[in-house]
N, C-alpha and C positions, 0 to 999 in steps of 0.2 A: 508764465505758467497758465495754461488754458484749461478747458474742461476736457481732461484726457478720456474720461468715460464716453463723452459725447463724440470725441474724435475717433474712438474705436467703433462706435455705433454707426456713425455717418457712412463709412464705406460699405457696411453691410446693407444698409437701407438703399444706398446709391445703386449697388449691384442689383438688388431686387427690383428697384424702379426701372433701371435700364432694361432688365429682362422683360418687364411688363410693357415698357414702351416699344420694344422690338416686336411685340405681337399686337400692337395697336390698342392696348388697354392701359388704364390707369391703376396704379397699385393703391387700393383704398386701405391704407393702414389706419387712418383716422386716429392719429396720435392724440393723447389726451391734452387738454389745456392745463396750463399751470397758472393758477390765480393767486395773487398775493393780497391778503387781507390784513389790515392793521390800522391803528390810529395815526393821527398826523405825526410826522417826524419820527415814526417808529423804525424807519430804515427799509421800507418796502422796495423802493426803486433800486436801492443799492444791493439788496438781496438778489433781485433779478439780474442786475448788471454783473454781479460776481458769478452768478450761475452760468452766464454766457461765457465769461472768462476774459472779457475786455470791456473797454468803455463802449456804452451803447452809442451808436451813430458817431463814428470817429470824426474828429475835426480835420478840416483841411480839404483841398480840392484836388489833390494828386492821386486819390484812390480811384482806380478805374475798374477794379475787380468786384466792386459792389456798387449798387445804386439803389435809390429808393423812389417809390411812387406813392402819391396820395390818391385815395379814391375820389376825392372831389376835384382833382385835376389830373386825370389819367394820362393825358397826352404829354405831360412834362416829366422828364426823368431828372432826378437830383443826384449829382455825384459830389457836390460840395455840401457837406452835412451842416455847415453853418447856415446855409440857405434852408436846410430842412428845419432847423430850430426856428428860424425866422418865420417860415411858413406855418409851423405849428402855433406860434404865438399869434400870427395874423389871423389864422382861421379861428382860434379861440376867441379873439376879440370880436370877430365878425358875428359869431354865433351867440356869445354870452354878454358882450359888452366889456367894459374895462373896470367894472366895480364889483368884482367877486360874484358875478352871476353864475348860474349853473345851467347845465343842459344834459339830458340823458343821451344825446346824439354822440356817438363815438367818433373820434378821429381815426380813420383807418389808414395805417401806414404799412406798406409792404417793403421789406428789405430783401433784395435778391443777392444771393451769393452762392457759389458752388460748394461752400464749406459749412453749410447749415442744413438742419432738418426742417421739413415743413411743419413747424411746431408753433403753437400760439401761446404767448406769454401775456398775462393780463395784469397790468398795474392798476388796481382799483382805487377809487377815491379814499382819502383818509376819513375815518369815522369822526364825525363832529356832531355837536348837539346845539351849539349857539349860533343863530343866524347873524351874519354881518353883511354890510354892503347891500347889494341888490338881492340877497338870498331870501327865499320865502320863509315864513314862520315854521313850516313843516320840513325844514331842511334835513332834520334827523331821519324822518321817514323816507324822504326821497333818496337819500344816500343809502339807507338800508335796503330799499327796494332795488336800487341799482346794483348793489353788491350781490344780493340774493339772486338776481337775474343771471349772474354769471356762475356763482359757486353752487347753484342748485343743480346744474347739469351733472349727470352721472359720469361724464367723461372729464370732469375737472378735478385736478389735484389741488388741494387747498393748502397754501403755506400761511399759517396763522402767525403773523409776526407780532411779537410783544417785546417792548424794551425791558431790559433787566431791572431798570430803576422804577418799574411800575408794578403795582400789586397784580400778580398773575391771576388771582381768583376773580378779579374784576375785569379781565380782558374781554372786551367786546368782540374781538376777532375770534377767540376760542368759542365764545358763546354762540356766535352766528354760525361758525363751522359745525358746532354740535347740533344746531337746529336743522341743518340740511344733510348732515352726515352723522346720524346718531350712533352708528356702530364704529365710527372712527377709522374707517377703512381708507378714506381719502384725505385725512387731515394729518399734517406734519407741523409740530410746533417749532417755531424758530425764535430764539432768544437773541436780541441784538443789544448793543451798547453794554456788553459785559465789562468793558474797560472804563465805563463811566459810573460804576456802582460806588456807593459810599465806601470809604476806607474801612476795612475790617469786615465787610460783608461779601458774600459770594452767592452764586446760584447753583452750587454743587448738587444739592438735593433735587432741585428741579431738573437739571440736566441728566441726572442719574435716573429720572422718572420715578423717584420715591415720593416726592411731594407733588400733589396734584397731578397724578399720572395721566398720560395719553396712550392710546393703543400703539401708535407709531413713535411715541416718545418725542423728545425735544432735541434740537441741534443748536448749539451756540455759535454765533458768528460775530466777527468784529469788522465793522465797515470803516471806510475812509471818513475822516472828519472833513469839515468844510475847509480847514487849513490845508489838508492834503489835496483837496480838489483844486483849491486856488494855486497850490504849488505844483500842479500838473503831475501829481503822483499817479503813476499808472497802476493797472490792476495787478501786474506781476509783483510790484513792490508792496502793494497793499496786502496781497495774499501771503507774501513772505513775512510781513510784519504780523499778520494775524496768526500764523503758525508759531512765530517766536513768542507771541503773547501766551498761547495755550501751553507751550512747552515750558515756559518760565514761571507760570502762575502755579503756586503750590496747590490750589484747590482743583485745578483742571489738568495738571500735567499727566495724571494717570489715565485720563480719558481723552488725551489730545488727538488720538487717531480717530475718535468718534465725534470730534468737534471741528468747527470751521467750515469754510466754503467748500473745500475739496470733498469733505464727507457729505455735505448737502448735495453736491453734484453727484456723488456715487449713489445716494439714496434715490434721487430723482431719475438717474439713469437706469437704476434697477427697475423702477416703475415703468419707464418707457420700454425697457427690454421685456418685462413681463407682458406688457400690452401687445408688443409685436409678436411674441411667442403665442399668445392667445389668439391672435388673428391668423397665424400661419395655417392651422388646420382647415379653415374655410377657404383660404386661398389655394391650398394644396388640392382640396376636393374640387374646386372650380377648374383648376388647370388639368387635373386628371380626367375629368369628364370631357373637356375639350380635346384632350389628347386621344381619348378613346374614339370620339366621333371622327377624328381625322385618320385614325389607323387604317381603316378600310380603303379610303381614297388614296392615301399615300402609298399603300402597298405596291401598286403598279408603278409608282415612280421611284421607289427606293433604289432600284438598280438601273435607273434610266441613264443611258449614255447616248448623247446626240450623234456621236461619231460611229456608232455601232452599225456596220453595213447590213446586218441581218435584222436590225430593229424594224425598219420600214416594211420588210417582207412579212415579218411576224405580225406586225400591227395590222397590215392589210388583210391577212388571213383571218385574224381575230375579229376585225370589224365586219367583214362579210359574213362570217359564221354567226356573229351576234345579231346582225341584221336579219338573217334568215330565221333564226330562232324567234326573234321578237315578232316578225311578221306572222309566223305560224301560230304563235301564242295568241296574238290578237284575233286571228281568224278562227282558230279552233277553240279558243277559250282556255284559260289557265287560272289556277288559284294564286299564282305568283304575281304579286304587285297588281292586284285587281283594281280597276278604276271604279270607285264607289260614288262618283259624282254624276256620271252620265254614261249612256250606252256608247260603245265604240266597236269598230271592227266587225267581227262575226255577229255580234248581237244586233247591230243595226241592219246587217244584210238579212238576218233571220226575220226581222220585222218587215223588211221589204217583201220577202217571199210570202209571208203568211198573213200580213195585214194590208200592206199597201197594194200589192198586186191583185189580190182578190177584190179589193174595193174598186180598182181601176177596171177590172173585168165587169163588175156589176154595173158600173157607169155606162158601159158599152151595150148593156142589154137593151133589148127592144122595148119601145113603149107600146102598151096594149092597143091603143087606138091606131097608131101608125101601122102596127103589125097587121091588124085586121084589114085595114084599108089596102095595104100592099098585097095581102093574100087575095082579096076580092078582085083587085086589078089583075093579078096573075092568073086567076081562074078564068076570068072573062077573056083575057087576051089569048089564053091557050085554046079556049073553045072557039074563039073567033066568031064567025057568023052562025056557027052551029049552037044549038042548045044542048049542053052536056047533061047526060043522065047520071054520070058517075064522077066522083071526085078525082081530078087528075093528079097523079103522083108527080108530074113534072113541076106543078106549082110548089109542091113540098120541097123538091130539090133546089129550085130556084131561090126560094126564101131561105133555106138552110145555108146555101153557099154565100148568100148576101150577108147573113149574120156571122158566118165563120170569118169572112174577110175582115170584118170589123175588129177581130181579135188581134190583128197585127199591131195596131197602135198601142194598146196596153202592154203587149209583150215586148215591143221594142223600148218602150218607156221603162219597163222593169230592168232591162239590160243597162240602160243609161244610168239609172239610180245605183245599181250595183257597181258599175265602173267608177262612179264618183266616190263611193265609199272605199273602194280598193285604193284609189289614188290618195285619198285622205289617210288611209292606214299606212301607205308607203311613206308619206311625209312625216307621220308621227314616228315611224320606226327610224327614219334617217336623222331624226333630231339628235340621236346619240352619236352621230358622226360629225357633230358640229366642230369637233377639234380639228377636222381636216375638211375645210370648205370645198376644195376641189373634188375630193372623194364623194362627199355628200351630193354635190351637184351632178356628177357623172352617174352615181347610183340611181338617183331619182330619174334622170333622163333615160337611162337604159331600161329600167323597170317600167316606167310609164309608157315608153315606146312599145314594149312587149305587150302591155295591157291593151293598148290601142290596136295592135295587130290582132290580138285575140278577140277584140270587140267585133271586128268585121266577120271573123269566122263564126262567132257565136250568133250574131244576128242572121247570118246566112243560114245557119242550121235551124234557127227558130222559124224563119220564113219557109224553110223546107218542110218543117213539121206541119205548118198551116197548109202548105200546098198539098201535102200528103193527105190531110183531112179533106181537102177540096176534091181530090182526085177520085175518091170513091165514097159514096154514101152507103154505109153498111146498115141496112134496115133489119138485118138479122142479129143485131147486137142484143145480147141477153138483157140489157137494161132498157131496150127500146120497147115502147108500149104497143106498137103496131096499129093497123087501121081498126081492127075490131075493138080494142080497148079505147082507142081515141074517140070512137063514136059513142061509147058508153059513159065517158067521163062527164061529170057535171060541169057545165060551163062556168059556174060560180065558185068552183073550188079554189080556195086560196093556195098560194105556194106553201109548201111544207115548211114548218118551222121546227125549232128545236123542241126537245121534250118539255112539256108544260112545267112551269115553276123552276126550271133549271136556271141557276144564276150564271149569267154570261160575263158580267163585269161589275166591279165595284170601284168607286173612286170619288175624289172631290171634284166638283164642278161649281161654277159660279153662274147663277141666274142673272143675266146681264141687263135685262130690259124692264126690271121693276122700277117704277117711277120713284123719284126722290121723296115724294109725298108719302109713299108707302114703305119707306125705309131704304130705298136704293138697292144696288146690287148686293146679293148675299151669297155666301158660299155654303153649300150643303153636301152631304154625303149621299151619292146616288148609287142605286142598285138596279141594274138592268137584268130582267129575266126574259124568258121567251114570250111572255104575255103582257108584261107591264114595265113601266119605268117609275121607280119610287125614289123619293129623297127624304133624308132624315136630318136631324139637327147635327148629329156627329156620327162617328164610325161605330159607336156602340149599338146603333140601330134600334134604339128604344123609343124614341119620340119621332114617329112618322109625320112628315109635313104634308105629303100628298102622294097619291098613286095614280099614274096616267096609263090607261090601256093603250096598247100599240096598234089597235085596229085603225086603219085609214091614215096612219102617220107616215110622213116622209121627211127627208133631210134636205136642207138647202144651205149653201155657203152664205156667210155674212161678212161684209168687209169690216176689217178692223178699224176701230175708232181712231180719230186723229191723235188724241192724247192718251190712247190706251196701248198697253204693251201685251194685252191678252189676245188670243186667237179664238175666233167665235164661229160657231155653226148654230143652225136653228132647226127646231122640230115644229112641223105644222100639220094641220088636218086637211086632207084632200077634199073634204066636203064643206070647207069653209066654216067650220065650227070653231068655237073658242077652245083652245087647248088647256089653258089654266086660268081660272077666274075670268077676267075680261080680256085676256091676251089671245090673239089669233095665232101667235107662235111664241115659243120659248127660245130665247137666245142663250146658249150655253157657252161659257168661256173657259179656255184652258190656258196653261202657261206657255205652251209651245205648239207649233204646227204638228209635231210628231204625236202629241197627245190627241190633237183633233183627229188625225188620220186613224189613230188606234181606236178612238171611240166610234168613228164612222164604221170601221170594220166590225166592231162589236154589234152595232145596230144592224148591219147587214146580216150577221148570223141570226139576229132576232127577227129578220124579215122586214126591217124598215129600210127602204131603198132611197137613194138620192133622187131629187127632183130633176126632171129632164127639161131642157129648154123647149117650150111649146111654140111651134111655128105652124103657120097655115091653119090657125085655129078656126078660120072661117070655113074650112073644108068640112066642118061637121055636118052641114046640110047634105053635102054629097055623100058622106058616109051613111047618113040615115037613108038615102035612096037605095044603097045596096042592102041595108038591113031589112028593107021592106020585102025582099024576096025570101020566103022561108027556105026554099031549096038552096039558094046561095048561102044563106045564113048557116045552114047545117054543114055545108061544104067548108065554109070559112072556119067554123068551130073545129071541125075535124083536122084540117091542115094546121090550125093554130096549136092544137094539142100535140100533134106529131112534131112540129117544129120545137115546141117547148121541151119535149122529151129528148129530142136528138141534140139540141144545143146544150142542154144540161150535161149530156154525155161528153160532148166536145170540151166544154168548160172544165169538167172534172179531169179529163185527160191532160189538157193544157196546164192546169194548176199543178198537176203532178209532174209533168215533164219539164216545165220551165226551170224550177230550181235545180233539177238534175242536170239539165243541159248547161246551165250557167256554171254550176259547180265543176263540171267536168272540163268544159272548154276554156273557162276563164280562171276560176279561183285555184283549182288544183294544178292547172297548168302553170299558173304564175308562181305558185309555191315551188314546183319542181324546177322551174327556170331559175329562181333565185338560188336554190340549193346546189344546182348542178352546173349552170352555165353563166351565172352573173360574174364570177371571178374571171373566167376566160374573156368575157366581153370587156371587163375593166382593163385587163392586161393589154388587150388589142386596141383599146380606144385611146389610151394615153400612156405617157411615161410614168413608171412607178414612183420616181422621185417627186414628180409634180403632183401626183395624186396624194402622196403622203406628206405633203408640205403642211406643217402646222400653221394654224392661225396665230396672229400675234397675241390675241386674247388668251388662247389656250396655253401658249408658252409662258405668258405672264402668270396665269392662274397656277400652272404647275410650279413655277419658281416660288410664287407666294405661298403655296401650300407646303412645299418643302421647307421654306424659311420659317413658316409658322410652326411646323412640326418640330424642327430642331430648337427653335426658341422656347417652345413649351417644355421640352426636355431640359433645356438649360435652366429655365426658371424653376422647375421642380428640383433640379440639382442644387440651386442656390438656396432654396427653402430648406433642403436637407442640411446644407452647410450651416445655415443660421441656427437650425435646431440643435446641431451638435456643438456649435461654437459658443452658444449662450446657455445660461442657466437661469431658471426661474427662481425668484426669491420668495420663500413662503410668507404668507401674511402673519404678522405677529399675533400672539394670542390676545384675547380681550383682557382689559384691565378694568378696575373699578373706577369709573370716571363720574360717579354720581355727584361729585363735588361741583361738576360743571353743568349748569342749567342753561337751556337755550335763552338767548337774549330776549327780553320783553321790553320793547321801547316804551318810554313814557309819553305822555301827551306833549304836544309842542309847547315849548316855553315861550314866554313873551319875548318879543324882539329886543335885543340889546342895542343901544346906540353905538354905532361904529366909532372906533378910536380915530385919532388923527392919522393922516397918511404917513406910512412908514412905521406904524406901531401896531401892536397886537394885544388886545385885552385878554386878561386872564390866561387860561390854558387853552386858548383857541387852537383847534387842530385844522389840518387841511380839509378843504371841502371840495366836492366834485364840480368840475366845470367841463369845458370842452377843450382839452389840451393834453399835452404829454407831460407826465411827471418826470422830473430830472432824476438821473441816477445819483447814487451816493446817499449817505444817511446823515441825518442831523445827529450830532454826537453830544449835544448839551442836555441840560436838565430842562424840565418843563416850566421854566420861569417866563415872565414877560420879557421878551427880548425884542429890541428894535430891529428894523431892517425891512426890506421889501424884496419880493422875488417874483420873477415872471413865470408863465406857464411852463410846465414840463411834460415830457412824454413818457408814458410807461412803455414797457417793451414787451416784445413778444418773440423771443428767440433764444433757444438753447443752442449752443454750438460754440465752437471756439475758433472764430476767424483768425487767420494769421495776421501778423503785422502787415501794414500796407506794402512794404518793400518786398514781401514774399508772396503776394497774392498772384496766383496764376490767372490767366484770362478767365473772366467770369462767364458763367453759362446761365441762360435765362430759363427760369422754371415755368412749366405750364401753369396757367392761371388756376386750373382746377386743383393744383397741389398746394396752393398757398392759402392757409386758413386766415380767417379774419379775426381781429381782436381789438377790443376797446382800449383806449389809453386814458391816462388821468392827467388832469391839469391841477397841479399843486401850487403851493406858494413858493415860487422859485425865482432866482435872479435870471436875467436874460441869458447870461453866458451858459448857465446850466440847464436851460429850458429843454433842449432836445436830448440832453445826455441820457435821459431815462427812457427814451422811446424804445419799446420792446421790439427787438428784431425778430420777425417771424422767420423761422428757420426752414428752408425748403431744400430738398435734395432733388436729384434728377439733373436735367440739363441746365436748369436755370437757378437753382437755389430756392430760397424761401421768401416769405412775405411777413410784414409786420402790420398789425392793426393796433390802434391806440384807443384806450377806453375813455369815456367821458370823465371829466374831472373839473374842478373849479379853478377859474383864473383868479389868483389872489396876488396882490402886490405887497402885502405886509407880513412876511413870515418872521419867525424868531430867528435871530442869528446865532451861529455857533459861538459860545463864549470863548472857545479856544481859538477860534479864528480871529475874533476881534473883541476881547474881553471888555474893552472900554467903549464899545460902540454906543453912540448916542441915538435917541429915537429917530433922528432924521437919516441915519445912514442905512445903506442897503447891505443886508447879510445874505448868506446862502445857506440853505439847508437841504438835506436829502430826506425824502419821505419814503 
């Protein structure tokens, strides 16, 4: 006769855990621990043993469907449970010695079986007050702290075990339970040794919860005596004898259905069921959210059929259409799935058109000194041996054409920059074709080839535009100043700038070249206007640090430092003056080269130009010789003003036509090609079947996604089945338990001299050590009884394993599903030492685990009077705590 309630619960939990395992997750039911508290020889280990429904740690070596592992020797598996008992005793002696020493270190024993839950059962040390052997003076407090450590957990159910032949009002177990569970929600009273009460007495009022009531009441049990254990009486026979006792006893027969181990099993199983039902809503919510996140991805795979002949054709059409839409969105811009981390596609091309390209044009602009020298040479060479009276217009045309030719380089560079961005955009869009590697490769190749073809046409068109400008110098242009105005212009007039005080740009920059002695590099908020560059402490612009006028400023590039990831440019004064404090130049650092280019373009708008490489600086003397001629000086100034005006017209025209030409011949043409011709090129370039051949990774991903989707639905169905097939048991109403006051330990008593080996003084109870408490209960009175007994193991496992002959092949439980539990070392004989090791019950593929709590190794327990009534002090008896 096993634990039938547990046998019904295990398959449900197994199904749930199997469903979670199929989706690669663990089912965190976190079943509560069941801790047994009581005095020495109160029957604690036997209560746990009976709850499981069979002897803990079966004897013999033929059982292969269960095995045990110790935490201190993980590499060794025990299938002979006699060896398990020996290992418990040996480990106890190693840690505590052989003279009743104690240790708070638990012996952790895991028992694996396919027929158990991953449940933790804790056989705690027997409560004692008198130190013996090697025990310290404060043994009472140490045991108390050890017990409270386990029963204080909110997830622990407390079985407060009290013998029927003891005054219930003085039960330390009930008082300690009251201390950690004042509302009585986790405490169940268990009355043992009902068959050992004095003749004419009974515990009827207590069991009916009339006398000294508890919220969850009391359950009476009858455990095996030491004689039964020695006679190899199994659990089935013991439970049958227990039921016969309650049915035949006149005081208990009316409540026999609410007494005994089967009823205790039902009560505990109800608590486990309640806990599982309380956990289900959170599990259901978690699974539903995962299912919803998969719905969209799985939608395209729901009706997937690999052998469908139309599938590949349909998929190819969809992929090409999606690629075209993605490319157009990235170029034209879209609010759908916008990249918020960096510029991409059309935004980067726009920056090239309106920031990078104008900056490149300005870099090609002529240097003032070089221009004047070239003009003077041109005038003199045109006049030849003659002395000219008038300014020659041929010199104007020659200088203008030379400047226009210089525009070819920045224009072609602009095309190259746009091509690079287009190719990057194509690669980003084809990333969605990763499911079909061959299709992705062919698409990239075809589109990139088309872009390269258009590159040549675009560059030819741009060179044609420049050649057109060179073919005819239109001096009648409405914006051209003409000779009359050129002669009247002031030679010292600066280039026009933007409207005064107009803010051109704001942003964070780092001043990079402040010495460490003065605080090192600092980041400021910069504001660039048409007249000055100011920086502030922060973007609120309340605390201005400095304002730098833009007069005579220029920009130069600075190499990035060896250890720096910043990109740097510098501002300096052309008249060799300090720009800021004692600095001849300010080095400004940005996070990226794009930011540097953007700031340079902004400075250009403010009239701050880049520095040009100075060559032939020694020609200054020659230049001065030309400037000595007033007539030539006037002619040079006139030609310079004319060139300045006309080149500005050309630059304006090129800045306007370049983006238009590139958009027409390259970007728009590529969009049209993708939408109208790409599919035909794909069909002609390769076989459709090879194009649409899936990658192994994609096939695996699809199969895994579908498996996950169906597993989630199955798990939700199992949760629904558990919800409908189980019922929550309501919590009993509160009772008046003011009679029960929390235990208040007294001060440590003086150490009593230990009795002779094989005897036990007074009413000494079991003390904690490091060992496993044996199963079975001591069924005698609390008299001085001779005998000795070895360490025993408390257990940890509800479940009803089948007899050895009926065990199917065992399954190994994942380690994460096996809870840990302490065991107790009690005063036990060697034969019974391991019989009380709590089997941790685990479901799933592997079963459960057992951990044993710390307890005392004691060799001198009282013997059961029924087992050996005439035992002398030197004999060894067996008792169950």
